[in-house]
C-alpha positions in Angstrom: -5.9 -7.9 28.8 -7.2 -4.7 28.3 -6.1 -0.9 28.0 -8.0 2.2 27.9 -9.2 3.7 24.0 -7.1 5.5 22.3 -8.8 9.0 21.6 -8.5 9.9 17.6 -7.3 13.4 17.6 -5.3 15.4 14.9 -2.9 16.4 17.5 -1.4 15.5 21.5 -2.9 11.8 21.1 0.5 10.4 22.0 -0.5 9.8 25.4 -3.3 7.4 24.4 -3.7 4.0 24.1 -6.0 1.2 22.3 -8.3 -0.6 24.0 -8.0 -4.5 22.0 -9.7 -7.6 21.3 -13.2 -6.3 21.6 -16.0 -8.8 20.2 -17.3 -6.1 17.7 -18.4 -5.4 14.1 -18.1 -2.1 12.5 -21.3 -1.1 10.4 -18.7 1.4 8.3 -15.8 1.4 6.6 -14.3 4.7 7.7 -10.2 4.2 8.7 -9.9 4.2 12.3 -6.2 6.1 12.3 -4.6 7.4 15.7 -2.1 10.0 15.4 0.9 9.2 17.5 3.2 12.1 16.2 5.1 13.9 18.6 5.3 16.4 15.9 3.8 17.1 12.4 6.0 15.4 10.0 6.4 17.7 7.5 7.3 20.6 9.9 10.1 18.4 11.4 11.9 17.6 7.7 12.6 21.1 7.2 15.6 21.2 9.7 16.1 17.9 8.4 16.5 19.0 5.0 19.0 22.2 6.1 20.9 19.6 8.2 21.2 17.4 5.0 22.5 20.2 3.0 25.1 21.3 5.6 26.5 17.9 5.9 29.9 16.9 4.4 28.6 14.4 2.7 25.2 16.0 1.1 21.7 14.4 1.7 18.2 14.7 1.9 15.9 13.2 4.3 14.2 9.4 3.2 11.1 10.4 4.3 10.5 12.8 1.4 10.1 9.8 -0.6 7.0 8.7 1.2 4.3 11.2 0.7 1.1 9.7 -1.2 2.7 10.1 -4.8 5.9 8.5 -3.5 4.1 5.5 -1.9 2.4 5.2 -5.7 5.6 5.2 -7.5 6.9 2.8 -5.3 4.1 0.3 -5.9 5.2 0.0 -9.4 9.0 -0.5 -8.6 7.1 -3.6 -6.8 5.5 -4.6 -9.5 8.2 -3.9 -12.2 9.9 -7.4 -13.1 13.3 -5.9 -12.9 12.7 -5.7 -9.1 13.9 -9.2 -7.4 13.2 -8.3 -3.9 9.2 -8.4 -4.0 9.4 -11.8 -6.2 11.3 -13.1 -3.2 10.2 -12.1 -0.2 6.6 -12.7 -1.3 7.7 -16.4 -2.6 9.2 -16.7 0.8 6.2 -15.6 2.8 3.3 -17.5 0.9 5.5 -20.7 1.9 6.4 -19.8 5.5 3.6 -17.7 6.2 1.4 -20.9 8.6 5.1 -20.9 10.8 5.2 -16.8 10.8 1.8 -16.9 12.0 2.7 -19.4 14.9 5.2 -16.7 16.3 2.3 -14.4 17.0 0.5 -15.4 20.1 -3.1 -15.4 20.7 -4.7 -12.2 21.9 -1.8 -10.2 20.7 -1.2 -6.9 19.4 0.2 -6.6 15.9 2.1 -3.5 14.6 3.2 -3.4 10.8 6.3 -0.4 10.3 5.8 0.8 7.1 2.7 -0.9 5.8 2.8 0.1 2.2 0.0 -1.2 0.3 -1.1 -4.0 2.6 -0.9 -7.1 0.0 1.7 -9.1 2.6 -0.2 -8.0 5.5 -3.6 -9.4 4.2 -1.6 -12.8 3.7 -1.0 -12.9 7.4 -4.5 -11.8 8.8 -6.2 -14.6 6.7 -3.6 -16.9 7.9 -4.1 -15.3 11.8 -7.5 -15.4 11.4 -7.5 -19.4 10.1 -5.5 -20.1 13.4 -8.1 -18.7 14.8 -5.9 -15.8 16.7 -7.5 -12.7 18.0 -5.5 -9.7 17.1 -5.5 -6.1 16.8 -3.2 -5.2 14.1 -2.2 -1.4 13.6 -0.2 -0.3 10.4 2.1 2.3 10.8 2.8 4.9 8.2 4.0 8.7 7.6 1.6 9.2 4.8 -1.8 9.6 6.4 -4.2 9.6 3.1 -2.4 6.4 1.8 -2.6 5.1 5.6 -6.5 5.8 5.7 -7.1 4.0 2.6 -5.1 1.1 3.2 -6.9 0.4 6.5 -10.0 0.9 5.1 -9.5 -1.5 2.1 -8.5 -4.3 5.0 -11.5 -3.6 7.1 -13.8 -4.5 4.6 -12.0 -7.5 4.0 -12.2 -8.3 7.9 -14.3 -6.5 9.8 -17.8 -7.8 10.0 -17.0 -11.2 8.4 -13.9 -12.1 11.1 -14.2 -12.1 15.1 -10.9 -12.4 15.4 -9.5 -9.5 13.5 -9.8 -5.6 14.5 -7.5 -3.4 12.5 -6.3 0.5 12.9 -3.7 2.9 12.0 -0.9 4.2 13.8 0.3 8.1 12.1 3.6 8.2 12.7 7.3 7.4 12.3 9.5 4.7 13.7 10.5 6.6 16.4 6.4 7.7 17.2 5.9 4.5 17.0 8.9 3.2 19.2 8.2 5.8 22.3 4.4 4.9 22.0 4.9 1.2 22.5 7.6 2.2 25.6 5.6 4.4 27.0 2.0 2.7 26.5 2.8 -1.5 26.2 0.6 -1.7 29.4 2.0 -5.5 29.7 0.3 -6.4 26.6 2.1 -8.8 24.0 3.2 -7.2 20.8 4.4 -8.4 17.3 6.0 -5.7 15.2 6.5 -6.8 11.5 8.9 -5.0 9.6 9.4 -6.2 6.0 10.3 -5.3 2.7 14.0 -4.8 3.3 13.1 -1.4 5.3 15.3 -2.0 8.0 18.2 -1.9 5.9 17.3 1.6 4.7 19.6 2.7 7.8 23.4 1.9 8.8 23.7 -1.3 10.5 24.1 0.4 14.0 21.3 2.5 13.2 19.3 -0.5 12.1 20.3 -2.0 15.9 19.2 0.8 17.8 15.9 0.9 16.3 15.6 -2.9 16.9 17.0 -2.3 20.6 14.6 0.3 20.8 11.5 -1.9 20.0 12.7 -4.7 22.0 13.3 -2.9 24.8 8.7 -2.1 25.0 8.7 -5.7 25.2 7.9 -6.5 21.8 8.9 -9.1 19.4 10.0 -8.4 16.1 9.6 -10.5 12.6 11.9 -8.6 10.0 12.4 -9.5 6.2 15.5 -8.5 5.2 17.5 -9.1 1.3 21.3 -10.2 1.2 21.6 -10.3 -2.6 25.3 -9.6 -3.0 24.8 -9.7 -7.1 25.5 -6.5 -8.4 24.1 -7.1 -11.7 20.5 -7.7 -10.1 20.4 -4.5 -7.7 21.4 -2.3 -10.5 18.0 -3.5 -12.7 16.3 -3.5 -9.7 17.4 0.0 -8.0 18.5 2.0 -11.3 15.6 1.8 -13.4 13.4 4.7 -14.9 11.0 3.6 -12.2 13.5 4.6 -9.5 14.0 7.5 -11.0 10.5 8.5 -11.1 10.7 7.7 -7.5 13.8 9.1 -6.4 12.8 12.4 -7.9 9.3 12.7 -6.5 11.3 13.4 -3.0 12.7 16.8 -4.6 8.8 17.7 -5.6 7.8 16.4 -2.2 10.7 19.0 -0.3 9.6 22.0 -2.5 5.9 21.4 -1.3 7.0 20.9 2.3 9.3 24.2 1.9 6.2 25.8 0.3 9.1 27.3 -2.5 10.6 26.0 -5.6 13.5 25.0 -4.2 15.0 22.2 -6.1 13.9 22.5 -9.7 13.3 19.2 -10.4 14.3 19.2 -14.0 17.5 20.3 -13.1 18.5 17.2 -11.4 19.2 13.5 -12.6 19.4 10.2 -10.8 22.2 7.6 -10.2 23.0 4.4 -8.2 26.0 3.4 -6.7 26.7 -0.3 -5.3 29.0 -1.0 -2.4 30.2 -4.4 -1.9 32.0 -3.6 1.4 29.7 -2.2 3.3 27.1 -4.3 1.2 25.1 -1.4 0.7 23.2 0.4 -2.4 22.4 4.3 -2.3 20.8 6.2 -4.7 21.6 9.7 -5.6 20.0 12.8 -6.6 22.5 14.4 -9.5 22.9 18.1 -10.4 22.9 18.6 -14.2 24.6 22.0 -14.2 26.2 24.5 -11.2 22.9 25.1 -9.2 22.3 27.2 -6.3 19.6 26.2 -3.4 18.4 28.9 -1.0 16.4 27.4 1.4 15.3 28.8 5.1 17.9 31.9 4.2 20.8 29.9 3.6 22.5 29.3 0.4 24.0 26.3 -0.8 25.6 25.8 -4.1 26.1 22.3 -6.1 28.9 21.9 -9.1 27.5 20.3 -12.5 27.6 16.4 -11.6 27.8 16.9 -7.6 25.5 14.2 -5.9 23.2 14.7 -2.9 22.0 11.3 -1.1 18.3 10.1 -1.0 18.3 6.9 0.1 20.3 3.7 1.0 19.2 0.3 1.0 21.4 -2.6 2.7 22.0 -6.2 1.8 22.9 -7.9 4.8 23.9 -11.6 4.5 22.6 -13.7 7.2 25.9 -13.5 9.4 25.0 -9.3 9.5 21.6 -9.7 10.7 23.0 -12.0 13.9 25.5 -9.4 14.5 22.7 -6.4 14.0 20.1 -8.1 16.5 22.9 -9.2 18.9 24.1 -5.7 19.4 20.4 -4.7 19.8 20.1 -7.3 23.0 18.2 -9.4 20.9 18.4 -13.1 19.8 17.3 -14.5 16.3 14.6 -17.2 17.8 13.7 -18.4 14.1 14.5 -17.6 10.6 13.4 -18.8 6.7 15.9 -18.4 3.8 14.5 -18.2 0.2 15.9 -21.0 -1.7 18.8 -18.5 -2.7 19.5 -18.3 0.6 19.7 -14.4 0.0 16.3 -13.2 1.4 15.4 -14.2 5.2 12.8 -13.5 7.4 13.8 -13.4 10.9 11.7 -13.6 14.6 13.9 -11.7 17.0 13.3 -11.7 20.6 14.8 -9.7 23.5 17.4 -11.9 25.5 
């Protein structure tokens, strides 16, 4: 089954679709990235920054973390020996990748949410190629330069040498991707890949709404989630120097978006907190002295030691994941756990 081709534009391309499964090879490696944003992401973050400063519990939009430099800093976290989630997920994926790939049908659209450095993507696509499945792979991310770079590298490895894999990018947020899929699924089977415990950057209620939105488009989902409850391991993974640099870069990105040095980065520190009752780790900016922040004509004051939340990372046991999927109108069709019975990969489909 085919749909009309996406028209690559910088704006107003939300209505477009992709022509899939063409037997063709590209003679160049220029990344094809299609813009599915309903509004420019940087511009949309300004009211989110203001809203977070006004909230009772001050917080900043997590999307501030994922500019090009932030992605590079996060790659350093992934490679650090202290960061157990990457090691456990990679070991589990390598062990189960054949079974995971068998849950992706032939002649299928594969959309990866928050694709990042695409190391895991390459493993999956090699496996699908080995199973002789024709797939259109679409990486969805919010940073255009990193997305284009990753797509170019993947196309250099696969297209022209593989008759099975075609590769493109989708520039947009999770919400943009869900809206595009719901509007333009066209009955085409789609498998959504959501790895890296990224779904747990939201509350369980928010995560359930995302799953419901994606499943309503007719997609199935393959989700990787961390359920570790060891406070020491979590602190070592989320509260080191690499994490500090990654989190504080969010303030630098906020300054760039606001076109003003609103947050003097040297006036802010970093801390983390593990809440075992919520199975949630949170990262915070910490005011190092009394501060005044001026944004869009409004003034916000921070006492020395006052915090502003940056990002959450849930650590959901298997039972919690099943509950989240059930609340979304989905069911876990198949799952694999690591040797610690903490890190899991879940195949989810609509009931």
